[in-house]
TIPADO-883546 format. One record per residue (C-alpha): residue number from 1; residue in three letters; z, x, y. Coordinates in steps of 0.5 Angstrom, whole numbers, plus 500, padded with zeros to 3 digits. Layout:
N
   resi   resn     z     x     y
    NUM    ALA     Z     X     Y
...
END
This chain:
283
   resi   resn     z     x     y
      1    MET   447   488   174
      2    ASN   445   482   171
      3    GLN   451   479   167
      4    ASN   452   473   163
      5    ILE   455   467   168
      6    ASN   461   467   164
      7    THR   463   474   166
      8    LYS   467   471   172
      9    LYS   469   464   174
     10    PHE   469   462   181
     11    VAL   470   457   186
     12    PHE   465   457   192
     13    PHE   467   454   199
     14    GLY   462   453   204
     15    THR   459   447   207
     16    PRO   452   448   211
     17    GLN   445   450   210
     18    GLU   447   457   211
     19    ALA   452   457   205
     20    VAL   446   454   201
     21    TYR   442   460   202
     22    VAL   448   464   199
     23    LEU   448   459   193
     24    ASP   441   460   192
     25    SER   441   467   191
     26    LEU   447   467   186
     27    LYS   443   462   182
     28    SER   437   466   182
     29    LYS   441   471   178
     30    ASN   444   466   174
     31    ILE   451   466   177
     32    LEU   454   459   179
     33    PRO   461   457   181
     34    GLU   465   452   177
     35    LEU   467   448   183
     36    VAL   464   447   190
     37    VAL   469   446   196
     38    CYS   466   443   202
     39    SER   467   438   208
     40    PRO   467   431   207
     41    ASP   461   427   208
     42    LYS   460   425   216
     43    LYS   456   420   220
     44    VAL   449   423   223
     45    GLY   444   422   228
     46    ARG   443   416   233
     47    HIS   444   411   227
     48    GLN   450   414   225
     49    ILE   448   415   217
     50    MET   453   417   213
     51    THR   451   424   210
     52    PRO   453   429   205
     53    PRO   453   436   207
     54    GLN   448   441   204
     55    THR   452   444   199
     56    LYS   454   438   196
     57    VAL   447   436   195
     58    TRP   446   443   192
     59    ALA   452   442   187
     60    ILE   450   435   185
     61    GLU   443   438   184
     62    ASN   446   443   179
     63    ASN   451   439   176
     64    ILE   457   443   179
     65    LYS   463   439   181
     66    VAL   465   438   188
     67    PHE   471   437   192
     68    GLN   471   435   199
     69    PRO   478   435   202
     70    ASN   479   434   210
     71    LYS   484   440   210
     72    ILE   486   445   205
     73    ASN   494   442   204
     74    ASP   498   442   198
     75    GLU   495   436   195
     76    ALA   488   440   196
     77    ILE   491   446   193
     78    GLU   493   442   187
     79    GLU   487   439   186
     80    ILE   483   446   186
     81    LYS   488   449   181
     82    LYS   485   444   176
     83    THR   479   448   176
     84    PHE   480   455   172
     85    PHE   477   461   176
     86    ASP   478   468   177
     87    LEU   476   469   185
     88    PHE   474   465   191
     89    VAL   468   466   194
     90    VAL   467   463   202
     91    ALA   461   463   206
     92    ALA   460   458   212
     93    TYR   466   454   210
     94    GLY   469   453   217
     95    LYS   476   452   215
     96    ILE   482   457   215
     97    LEU   484   458   208
     98    PRO   492   458   208
     99    GLU   495   464   205
    100    LYS   498   460   199
    101    LEU   491   458   197
    102    LEU   489   466   197
    103    ASP   495   468   193
    104    LEU   492   464   187
    105    SER   486   468   186
    106    SER   487   474   181
    107    LEU   481   478   184
    108    GLY   482   476   191
    109    THR   477   472   196
    110    ILE   471   475   198
    111    ASN   467   472   204
    112    VAL   460   473   207
    113    HIS   460   474   214
    114    PRO   453   475   218
    115    SER   455   481   223
    116    LEU   457   488   222
    117    LEU   465   487   222
    118    PRO   469   488   226
    119    ARG   464   486   231
    120    TYR   463   479   232
    121    ARG   469   476   229
    122    GLY   470   468   229
    123    PRO   465   462   229
    124    SER   459   464   232
    125    PRO   457   471   229
    126    ILE   449   469   229
    127    GLU   448   467   236
    128    PHE   452   473   239
    129    PRO   448   479   238
    130    PHE   442   475   241
    131    LEU   447   474   247
    132    SER   449   481   248
    133    ASN   441   483   247
    134    ASP   443   487   241
    135    ARG   438   490   237
    136    ILE   442   491   230
    137    THR   446   486   226
    138    GLY   448   486   219
    139    VAL   452   482   214
    140    SER   459   484   211
    141    ILE   462   482   205
    142    MET   469   482   206
    143    GLU   476   480   202
    144    LEU   479   475   206
    145    ASP   487   475   208
    146    LYS   491   471   212
    147    ASP   487   473   219
    148    ILE   480   471   221
    149    ASP   475   476   219
    150    HIS   480   481   219
    151    GLY   480   483   211
    152    PRO   478   490   208
    153    ILE   470   491   208
    154    ILE   467   491   201
    155    TYR   460   492   203
    156    GLN   456   492   209
    157    GLU   448   492   210
    158    THR   445   493   217
    159    TYR   439   489   219
    160    GLU   434   490   225
    161    ILE   433   484   229
    162    LYS   426   482   230
    163    ASP   422   479   236
    164    LYS   421   473   232
    165    ASP   428   472   230
    166    ASN   432   466   233
    167    SER   439   464   230
    168    GLU   436   459   225
    169    THR   431   465   222
    170    LEU   437   470   222
    171    ALA   442   466   219
    172    LYS   437   465   213
    173    THR   436   472   213
    174    LEU   443   474   213
    175    PHE   446   469   208
    176    THR   440   470   203
    177    ARG   442   477   203
    178    GLY   449   476   203
    179    GLY   448   472   197
    180    GLU   444   477   193
    181    ILE   449   483   195
    182    LEU   454   478   192
    183    ALA   450   477   186
    184    ASP   451   485   184
    185    ILE   458   485   186
    186    ILE   461   479   182
    187    PRO   460   481   175
    188    ASN   463   488   176
    189    LEU   469   485   181
    190    THR   476   488   179
    191    LYS   482   488   184
    192    ASP   480   496   185
    193    PHE   472   496   185
    194    PRO   468   496   189
    195    GLU   473   500   194
    196    ARG   475   496   200
    197    LYS   475   499   207
    198    GLU   480   497   212
    199    GLN   477   495   219
    200    ASN   478   499   225
    201    HIS   481   493   228
    202    SER   481   496   235
    203    GLU   474   496   235
    204    ALA   474   488   234
    205    THR   470   483   238
    206    PHE   471   476   238
    207    THR   466   470   238
    208    HIS   468   463   240
    209    LYS   465   456   238
    210    LEU   459   454   241
    211    LYS   459   447   246
    212    ARG   453   443   248
    213    GLU   454   446   255
    214    ASN   453   453   253
    215    GLY   446   452   253
    216    GLU   445   451   260
    217    VAL   440   456   264
    218    LYS   438   456   271
    219    LEU   430   458   272
    220    SER   433   463   277
    221    ASP   436   467   272
    222    LYS   433   473   269
    223    GLY   427   472   264
    224    ARG   431   476   259
    225    GLU   437   472   260
    226    ILE   434   466   259
    227    TRP   430   468   253
    228    ASN   436   471   249
    229    LYS   439   464   250
    230    PHE   433   461   248
    231    ARG   433   465   241
    232    ALA   441   464   240
    233    TYR   441   457   241
    234    THR   435   455   237
    235    PRO   436   450   234
    236    TRP   443   448   237
    237    PRO   445   447   242
    238    GLY   438   448   245
    239    ILE   437   451   252
    240    PHE   436   446   258
    241    TYR   436   446   266
    242    PHE   438   441   271
    243    ASP   432   439   276
    244    LYS   432   437   283
    245    ASN   434   430   281
    246    ASN   440   433   277
    247    LYS   436   430   270
    248    ARG   437   435   264
    249    VAL   430   438   262
    250    LYS   431   441   255
    251    ILE   426   447   254
    252    THR   424   446   247
    253    GLU   418   452   246
    254    MET   417   458   251
    255    SER   415   465   250
    256    PHE   417   472   253
    257    ASP   413   478   256
    258    GLU   417   484   258
    259    GLU   421   480   263
    260    ASN   418   474   264
    261    ILE   418   467   261
    262    GLU   413   462   260
    263    ILE   415   455   258
    264    GLN   411   451   254
    265    LYS   414   445   252
    266    VAL   420   441   255
    267    ILE   424   434   253
    268    THR   427   430   259
    269    GLU   432   425   259
    270    GLY   430   419   255
    271    LYS   423   421   254
    272    LYS   419   425   248
    273    GLU   417   432   248
    274    VAL   411   434   253
    275    ASP   407   440   255
    276    TYR   411   443   261
    277    LYS   404   443   265
    278    ILE   404   436   264
    279    TYR   411   435   266
    280    LEU   410   439   272
    281    ASN   404   435   274
    282    ASN   408   428   273
    283    LYS   414   430   277
END
C-alpha cells in the first residue's frame, strides 16, 4: 500500500510522546504531515524550565511546520486553513476539536484511540484495562465527530496484555501499531473507503482524567489490586502509601507472584530511592 507522500495531505494533531510513536510509524512509510498542531511549550520540573512538547521537537527535526494554539478557536481555525489539507489526523492531542474545524476536512478526521471502542472512551484508555484486570485491549482507528470518542470505527485490532506491560509500554505498543495501520489507510482513504461502522453506544464505558491522588494504595489492599495500580500508574502518577507517621512512601519497584506483592524500592518524602529492606530497617 505504500504510495507517494503527496497522495494525501493532512494536518496532524498531537502533543505527547504517544503521538510521536504514531508520527514515527507514518514516517517509516514516507507519510508525513503538512502541519503539526500541538499544545504550547510549558514549564517543566523543579526548576520550571520552558519545554517544548515532544511532537514539536519531532516536527522541527523533520522540517514540518508547527502550530501551538492554546485552544482551537476561530483564530486558530483561520491559521490552520492556511495549510492545504485533505484530512486531519489526531493522536493524543488532549483538546476537543470543534465541529466547525471538523467540517473543513474533505476526507474527515481520523483518530488513533488506544482501546477497543466503545470501551474506555475518554482521557485514560491506557490505564483503565490494568485497573479492570483486563487481559485484552487494542487500538481503534475511528472517525471523529462532535462527541468524545463517539464516531464510527474504521478499523480495530486487539492486543493481549503481557504480564510485563505497564502503561508506558502499552502506550508505545498501541500507538506505534495505530500509526502502522494509519500508514495503510491514509493513501487509500476516501469518503466511503474503508467502510465505517457505527459504535454500539449502549456498550460504551468511560474513563476519567487521572490525578496524583489516584495513586494512593494501602498495604492492606489485595496484592492483585496494588499490582494493577502499579502497572496502570507507571510512569505517572505512580503509587504510594502513607506510613504510620503520615509520610508519603512512593513504591518505585515491585513484583507480583500469584496474589502476593514484593516491594523492592521506595522513595520517601525529601529523600532518594532506596531498597525497601533498608527503608524498613531505618524506620
